[in-house]
MARLOVEX-106654 format. One line per field, with one value per residue (C-alpha): residue in three letters; x, z, y. Coordinates in nm, 3 decimals. Layout:
<vomis>
aa	(ala, ...)
east	(X, ...)
up	(Z, ...)
north	(Y, ...)
</vomis>
This chain:
<vomis>
aa	(met, phe, ser, tyr, tyr, leu, lys, leu, gly, trp, leu, ser, ile, arg, arg, asn, pro, leu, leu, ser, ser, leu, met, val, ala, ala, ile, ala, val, gly, ile, gly, ala, ser, met, ser, ile, ile, thr, val, asn, tyr, ile, met, ser, ser, asp, pro, ile, pro, gln, lys, ser, asp, gln, leu, phe, tyr, val, gln, val, asp, asn, trp, asp, pro, asn, asn, gln, asp, glu, gly, gly, phe, glu, pro, val, asp, gln, val, thr, tyr, leu, asp, ala, met, ala, leu, met, lys, ala, gly, lys, ala, tyr, arg, gln, val, ala, ser, asn, arg, thr, gly, leu, val, leu, glu, pro, gln, gly, asp, asp, glu, met, pro, phe, ser, val, asp, thr, arg, ser, thr, trp, ala, asp, phe, phe, pro, met, phe, glu, leu, pro, phe, leu, tyr, gly, ser, gly, trp, asp, asp, thr, ala, asp, gln, asn, leu, glu, arg, val, val, val, leu, asn, lys, glu, ile, asn, glu, arg, val, phe, gly, gly, glu, asp, ser, val, gly, arg, ser, val, arg, leu, asn, gly, met, asp, phe, arg, val, val, gly, val, leu, asp, glu, tyr, gln, pro, val, pro, lys, phe, tyr, asp, val, thr, asn, asp, pro, phe, gly, glu, val, glu, asp, ile, phe, ile, pro, phe, asn, val, ser, ile, glu, tyr, glu, phe, pro, arg, asn, gly, asn, thr, asn, cys, trp, lys, ala, pro, asp, gly, asp, gly, ile, glu, ala, phe, leu, asn, ser, glu, cys, val, phe, ile, gln, phe, trp, ala, glu, leu, arg, asn, glu, thr, glu, lys, gln, asp, tyr, met, ala, phe, leu, asn, ala, tyr, val, glu, gln, gln, lys, glu, leu, gly, arg, phe, pro, arg, pro, leu, asn, asn, arg, leu, ser, asn, val, met, glu, trp, met, glu, asn, gln, glu, val, val, gln, asp, asp, ala, gln, val, met, leu, gly, leu, ser, leu, leu, phe, leu, val, val, cys, leu, leu, asn, thr, ile, gly, leu, leu, leu, ala, lys, phe, met, gly, lys, ala, thr, asp, ile, ser, leu, arg, arg, ala, leu, gly, ala, thr, arg, ser, ser, leu, phe, ile, gln, his, met, ile, glu, ser, gly, leu, ile, gly, leu, gly, gly, gly, ile, leu, gly, leu, gly, leu, thr, trp, leu, gly, leu, arg, gly, ile, glu, met, leu, phe, glu, asp, ile, val, glu, asn, leu, val, ser, leu, asp, trp, val, met, val, val, thr, ala, ile, val, leu, ala, ile, val, ser, ala, leu, leu, ala, gly, leu, tyr, pro, thr, trp, arg, ala, cys, arg, ile, ala, pro, ala, ser, gln, leu, lys, ile, gln)
east	(3.916, 3.552, 3.455, 3.656, 3.469, 3.140, 3.231, 3.326, 3.003, 2.793, 2.970, 2.913, 2.542, 2.512, 2.701, 2.418, 2.103, 1.851, 2.005, 2.061, 1.699, 1.576, 1.778, 1.656, 1.298, 1.332, 1.457, 1.197, 0.908, 1.032, 1.084, 0.744, 0.558, 0.744, 0.755, 0.380, 0.315, 0.610, 0.474, 0.128, 0.277, 0.518, 0.236, 0.012, 0.280, 0.439, 0.442, 0.162, 0.287, 0.658, 0.729, 0.522, 0.395, 0.576, 0.382, 0.030, -0.127, -0.447, -0.629, -0.793, -0.985, -1.141, -1.508, -1.596, -1.774, -1.588, -1.709, -1.566, -1.200, -0.963, -0.714, -0.433, -0.639, -0.845, -0.787, -0.924, -1.182, -1.069, -1.307, -1.448, -1.795, -1.949, -1.929, -1.555, -1.478, -1.650, -1.482, -1.137, -1.205, -1.328, -1.024, -0.789, -0.483, -0.310, -0.134, -0.398, -0.680, -0.948, -1.261, -1.413, -1.637, -1.778, -2.121, -2.301, -2.499, -2.685, -2.549, -2.802, -2.633, -2.766, -2.824, -3.172, -3.034, -2.813, -2.940, -2.864, -2.594, -2.447, -2.118, -1.891, -1.850, -1.623, -1.746, -1.446, -1.293, -1.085, -0.759, -0.804, -0.657, -0.331, -0.290, -0.291, -0.142, -0.410, -0.309, -0.545, -0.606, -0.833, -0.910, -0.843, -1.018, -1.259, -1.152, -1.241, -1.523, -1.707, -1.686, -1.831, -2.098, -2.235, -2.151, -2.260, -1.929, -1.775, -1.443, -1.467, -1.214, -1.084, -1.304, -1.628, -1.529, -1.470, -1.802, -2.008, -1.819, -1.619, -1.290, -1.324, -1.240, -1.563, -1.466, -1.760, -2.016, -2.282, -2.360, -2.683, -2.641, -2.942, -3.163, -2.939, -2.699, -2.332, -2.070, -1.752, -1.442, -1.181, -1.107, -0.848, -0.573, -0.485, -0.472, -0.475, -0.269, -0.213, -0.317, -0.584, -0.427, -0.663, -0.941, -0.815, -1.130, -1.338, -1.173, -0.804, -0.738, -1.048, -1.071, -1.048, -1.391, -1.566, -1.645, -1.565, -1.808, -1.792, -1.850, -2.093, -2.305, -2.329, -2.447, -2.684, -2.870, -2.852, -2.671, -2.641, -2.333, -2.165, -1.875, -1.852, -2.072, -2.040, -2.225, -2.165, -2.494, -2.807, -2.863, -3.087, -3.380, -3.465, -3.359, -3.036, -2.984, -2.991, -2.747, -2.503, -2.506, -2.454, -2.143, -2.160, -1.830, -1.824, -1.565, -1.194, -0.984, -0.633, -0.399, -0.089, 0.184, 0.512, 0.754, 0.784, 0.695, 0.365, 0.293, 0.354, 0.145, -0.140, -0.130, -0.145, -0.447, -0.619, -0.558, -0.696, -1.000, -1.080, -1.033, -1.281, -1.529, -1.488, -1.618, -1.931, -1.985, -1.828, -1.516, -1.563, -1.247, -0.895, -0.715, -0.581, -0.548, -0.336, -0.154, -0.033, 0.155, 0.064, 0.280, 0.198, -0.172, -0.159, 0.030, -0.222, -0.509, -0.329, -0.361, -0.137, -0.351, -0.210, -0.321, -0.098, 0.198, 0.133, 0.115, 0.444, 0.611, 0.473, 0.590, 0.943, 0.942, 0.841, 1.139, 1.364, 1.227, 1.303, 1.656, 1.710, 1.621, 1.861, 2.138, 2.089, 2.098, 2.407, 2.581, 2.511, 2.631, 2.951, 3.048, 2.999, 3.273, 3.523, 3.763, 3.765, 3.815, 4.103, 4.272, 4.255, 4.397, 4.684, 4.757, 4.790, 4.440, 4.384, 4.087, 3.984, 3.977, 3.770, 3.538, 3.482, 3.424, 3.154, 2.989, 2.964, 2.803, 2.554, 2.487, 2.412, 2.163, 2.008, 1.986, 1.801, 1.573, 1.504, 1.407, 1.178, 1.053, 0.943, 0.712, 0.573, 0.533, 0.326, 0.109, 0.077, -0.040, -0.293, -0.419, -0.457, -0.643, -0.881, -0.937, -1.008, -1.118, -1.176, -1.047, -0.683, -0.706, -0.454, -0.217, -0.109, 0.123, 0.498, 0.715, 1.088, 1.166, 0.998, 1.159, 1.506, 1.419, 1.315, 1.639, 1.859, 1.671, 1.711, 2.085, 2.149, 1.940, 2.135, 2.466, 2.360, 2.244, 2.579, 2.797, 2.793, 2.812, 3.098, 3.284, 3.245, 3.367, 3.671, 3.766, 3.809, 4.160, 4.309, 4.528, 4.235, 4.052, 4.363, 4.469, 4.130, 4.164)
up	(-1.551, -1.470, -1.548, -1.871, -1.973, -1.886, -2.118, -2.400, -2.350, -2.361, -2.677, -2.840, -2.755, -2.899, -3.212, -3.316, -3.154, -3.353, -3.266, -2.907, -2.876, -3.007, -2.741, -2.465, -2.585, -2.599, -2.239, -2.125, -2.270, -2.104, -1.770, -1.789, -1.857, -1.602, -1.324, -1.348, -1.259, -1.018, -0.826, -0.789, -0.674, -0.439, -0.265, -0.255, -0.088, 0.136, 0.516, 0.632, 0.993, 0.986, 1.340, 1.493, 1.219, 1.386, 1.709, 1.565, 1.507, 1.330, 1.524, 1.356, 1.537, 1.313, 1.395, 1.037, 0.864, 0.913, 0.569, 0.389, 0.323, 0.094, -0.138, 0.112, 0.409, 0.659, 0.647, 0.930, 0.838, 0.805, 1.066, 1.403, 1.552, 1.804, 2.069, 2.020, 1.988, 2.316, 2.492, 2.374, 2.469, 2.814, 2.877, 2.804, 2.750, 2.507, 2.580, 2.361, 2.167, 1.930, 1.778, 1.503, 1.200, 0.939, 0.965, 0.805, 0.967, 0.863, 0.993, 1.036, 1.026, 1.262, 0.995, 0.849, 0.496, 0.534, 0.413, 0.602, 0.444, 0.490, 0.671, 0.655, 1.015, 1.214, 1.534, 1.756, 2.103, 2.288, 2.217, 1.842, 1.842, 2.035, 1.892, 1.530, 1.615, 1.462, 1.470, 1.631, 1.531, 1.831, 2.140, 2.152, 2.140, 2.412, 2.716, 2.840, 3.053, 2.742, 2.603, 2.917, 2.987, 2.632, 2.609, 2.283, 2.183, 1.841, 1.672, 1.341, 1.063, 0.940, 0.630, 0.819, 1.084, 0.812, 0.647, 0.967, 1.188, 0.936, 1.059, 1.409, 1.729, 1.772, 2.085, 2.329, 2.063, 1.939, 1.609, 1.535, 1.400, 1.311, 1.519, 1.831, 1.967, 1.997, 2.175, 1.980, 2.178, 1.904, 1.548, 1.344, 1.150, 0.800, 0.812, 0.521, 0.560, 0.232, 0.240, 0.506, 0.695, 0.993, 0.761, 0.440, 0.426, 0.323, 0.053, 0.160, -0.060, 0.034, 0.236, 0.613, 0.776, 0.828, 1.195, 1.475, 1.747, 2.039, 1.933, 2.215, 2.123, 1.768, 1.894, 2.152, 1.896, 1.623, 1.372, 1.028, 0.916, 0.600, 0.589, 0.490, 0.687, 0.632, 0.797, 0.746, 0.911, 0.976, 1.319, 1.557, 1.541, 1.422, 1.541, 1.652, 1.956, 1.745, 1.500, 1.773, 1.920, 1.583, 1.400, 1.160, 1.125, 1.064, 1.306, 1.257, 1.568, 1.636, 1.930, 2.013, 2.140, 2.211, 2.205, 2.130, 2.486, 2.473, 2.134, 2.263, 2.573, 2.365, 2.129, 2.429, 2.553, 2.212, 2.200, 2.552, 2.466, 2.154, 2.340, 2.599, 2.325, 2.166, 2.488, 2.441, 2.091, 1.892, 1.670, 1.493, 1.286, 1.401, 1.619, 1.379, 1.540, 1.368, 1.468, 1.164, 1.185, 0.951, 0.655, 0.696, 0.707, 0.391, 0.214, 0.340, 0.206, -0.125, -0.097, -0.404, -0.663, -0.913, -1.196, -1.058, -1.049, -1.410, -1.518, -1.338, -1.531, -1.862, -1.792, -1.719, -2.041, -2.225, -2.064, -2.194, -2.546, -2.520, -2.404, -2.701, -2.929, -2.733, -2.778, -3.154, -3.159, -2.935, -3.153, -3.462, -3.285, -3.139, -3.454, -3.646, -3.429, -3.536, -3.688, -3.379, -3.152, -3.369, -3.372, -2.994, -2.966, -3.198, -2.979, -2.671, -2.525, -2.362, -2.422, -2.058, -2.079, -2.399, -2.237, -1.935, -2.161, -2.365, -2.060, -1.908, -2.232, -2.199, -1.839, -1.951, -2.204, -1.924, -1.699, -1.970, -2.025, -1.651, -1.622, -1.923, -1.798, -1.470, -1.666, -1.856, -1.528, -1.388, -1.701, -1.675, -1.314, -1.408, -1.684, -1.438, -1.202, -1.476, -1.586, -1.243, -1.060, -0.684, -0.679, -0.715, -0.578, -0.302, -0.522, -0.788, -0.613, -0.666, -0.358, -0.340, -0.323, -0.656, -0.810, -0.713, -0.825, -1.168, -1.216, -1.094, -1.304, -1.614, -1.562, -1.483, -1.783, -2.012, -1.874, -1.936, -2.285, -2.348, -2.248, -2.580, -2.813, -2.604, -2.605, -2.983, -3.035, -2.814, -3.008, -3.335, -3.476, -3.512, -3.810, -4.031, -3.973, -4.006, -4.327, -4.479, -4.390)
north	(1.300, 1.238, 1.596, 1.575, 1.259, 1.429, 1.714, 1.474, 1.282, 1.597, 1.719, 1.380, 1.395, 1.747, 1.645, 1.413, 1.554, 1.347, 1.010, 1.117, 1.231, 0.897, 0.715, 0.944, 0.898, 0.518, 0.505, 0.759, 0.560, 0.242, 0.418, 0.590, 0.265, 0.055, 0.315, 0.378, 0.013, -0.010, 0.290, 0.134, -0.197, -0.020, 0.168, -0.140, -0.351, -0.087, -0.113, 0.122, 0.143, 0.051, 0.172, -0.108, -0.340, -0.630, -0.569, -0.563, -0.903, -0.996, -1.267, -1.566, -1.839, -2.100, -2.158, -2.254, -2.541, -2.874, -2.988, -2.685, -2.760, -2.568, -2.736, -2.681, -2.798, -2.602, -2.227, -2.012, -1.751, -1.390, -1.244, -1.345, -1.382, -1.145, -1.419, -1.467, -1.096, -1.020, -1.314, -1.201, -0.839, -0.939, -1.160, -0.867, -1.083, -0.846, -0.517, -0.357, -0.520, -0.400, -0.549, -0.337, -0.343, -0.108, 0.043, 0.334, 0.613, 0.925, 1.254, 1.535, 1.879, 2.145, 2.408, 2.430, 2.449, 2.144, 1.810, 1.485, 1.272, 0.926, 0.882, 0.580, 0.468, 0.238, 0.081, 0.018, 0.040, 0.298, 0.114, 0.164, 0.515, 0.459, 0.109, 0.226, 0.568, 0.788, 1.159, 1.410, 1.768, 1.836, 1.632, 1.258, 0.923, 0.814, 0.611, 0.262, 0.404, 0.519, 0.166, 0.011, 0.272, 0.293, 0.663, 0.822, 0.977, 1.018, 1.095, 1.282, 1.286, 1.619, 1.638, 1.577, 1.831, 2.089, 2.008, 2.018, 2.266, 2.467, 2.321, 2.468, 2.283, 2.088, 1.893, 1.901, 1.984, 1.743, 1.577, 1.396, 1.044, 0.828, 1.054, 1.045, 1.304, 1.209, 1.420, 1.494, 1.394, 1.421, 1.530, 1.342, 1.514, 1.395, 1.015, 0.774, 0.457, 0.277, 0.002, 0.057, -0.229, -0.246, -0.366, -0.523, -0.738, -0.436, -0.223, -0.210, 0.094, 0.290, 0.609, 0.609, 0.616, 0.948, 0.889, 0.642, 0.537, 0.289, -0.070, -0.145, 0.156, 0.027, -0.312, -0.164, 0.047, -0.218, -0.001, -0.164, -0.357, -0.228, -0.472, -0.836, -1.075, -1.450, -1.740, -2.110, -2.194, -1.993, -1.832, -2.026, -1.787, -1.440, -1.098, -0.937, -1.162, -1.476, -1.320, -1.212, -1.563, -1.728, -1.848, -1.551, -1.362, -0.987, -0.842, -0.772, -0.839, -0.704, -0.751, -0.548, -0.782, -0.607, -0.900, -1.269, -1.367, -1.178, -1.336, -1.689, -1.626, -1.489, -1.786, -2.020, -1.827, -1.855, -2.228, -2.273, -2.062, -2.265, -2.594, -2.468, -2.376, -2.719, -2.871, -2.659, -2.795, -2.512, -2.500, -2.836, -2.797, -2.896, -2.641, -2.379, -2.037, -1.772, -1.455, -1.257, -0.930, -0.646, -0.748, -1.118, -1.041, -0.829, -1.108, -1.363, -1.156, -1.095, -0.719, -0.697, -0.872, -1.122, -0.893, -0.618, -0.857, -0.960, -0.596, -0.531, -0.814, -0.689, -0.334, -0.455, -0.656, -0.339, -0.163, -0.442, -0.391, -0.020, -0.100, -0.332, -0.040, 0.177, -0.081, -0.066, 0.313, 0.326, 0.070, 0.280, 0.595, 0.449, 0.259, 0.582, 0.731, 0.462, 0.713, 0.936, 0.636, 0.505, 0.847, 0.870, 0.518, 0.615, 0.917, 0.696, 0.661, 0.322, 0.100, 0.137, 0.517, 0.502, 0.249, 0.475, 0.777, 0.605, 0.451, 0.799, 0.916, 0.629, 0.734, 1.091, 0.958, 0.751, 1.057, 1.246, 0.948, 0.926, 1.292, 1.271, 0.934, 1.094, 1.320, 1.023, 0.835, 1.120, 1.117, 0.739, 0.762, 1.027, 0.799, 0.509, 0.743, 0.853, 0.493, 0.344, 0.663, 0.619, 0.261, 0.373, 0.726, 0.654, 0.452, 0.700, 0.944, 0.977, 1.009, 1.075, 0.705, 0.649, 0.961, 0.841, 0.487, 0.615, 0.811, 0.527, 0.270, 0.487, 0.538, 0.171, 0.066, 0.299, 0.172, -0.188, -0.094, 0.075, -0.221, -0.408, -0.104, 0.038, -0.294, -0.319, 0.036, -0.015, -0.332, -0.140, -0.181, 0.173, 0.080, -0.015, 0.314, 0.536, 0.356, 0.428, 0.796)
</vomis>
């Protein structure tokens, strides 16, 4: 019977192509507008490392100004000082741990015709690569020895390797950064988590850094800081040493804790560390350490902006308006078939069979609207990309989840829109229509 109802639905759609096209277009416009915003929000709020996001914890210890209180009380700052980062790294209480920050260097190609260019750089530790599961095309990350011995090693991303070495295996070769030679130990494969969860403080939807170097090397040679740096009081003196010993925060700190026991033990360690620092005159605020997993940290930092949520609500309201128009068109179409419906009732068709038939017809209209809506969604995403350019470059791609969502949303919307018109059509009294004829 289902195939028979499909055939009847298709014939009914073909019988009145103009009205059917208007309904398909109304659904398609609503799907295109809503799915463009839904897709952006979906990517913004998706889990960037689902296989272990519940094992990676962002570390917050609150060294901030005791006179600076938020409306909800004291909130710990979103980065840590150099003093605290080094103390936590030295303690080594986590399975893996990473302190990192953004910097910027100048890469000097070896060719005489090549001009030096700036590269976005991340200063980090050896654990960064296995902890966040970065894929390698050639080689690997450096080891702990390189961190301790201030070895000038570097990991390149795929694009920089192609630009400097033509895409060849460059492991063991040298690149010149800020006038110093660094040995290439690894080349990353394609890698672009969205959001860039390991540093949502500095452009969470930006590109992954061009190169990665040891954190201690960056400090030793006083490489510049490109990320956020905040201080609640000025350093006691001038120069890099005074800054490193200050209460200025500029480092992101992550710990990999594989189970609840490790998490509890690490929190106990953090509390003990802060209590010890309080005895030395630091950490004037009440004890307020935090461990936030990946999804909690992105929610805490409001990676999905309020404006995006408002736009999502408005797009869904627009879809509702389109469905109201579809309801009116379906009502006109189905009520125009009153004579056919009455004749079928007189020949023995039940109301339930007629209801199913017309709901299937509504579903076919929804399917057509979903397919056309996918095209409009793609155009909408391209328009967002043109409007905001690099800001949303990694947020405007359709994956299979969104394709299926668009089709299902269109069909469900059409079925909901068809409920009232179908109910009205099935309530027509056959005698009145047949008497007229």
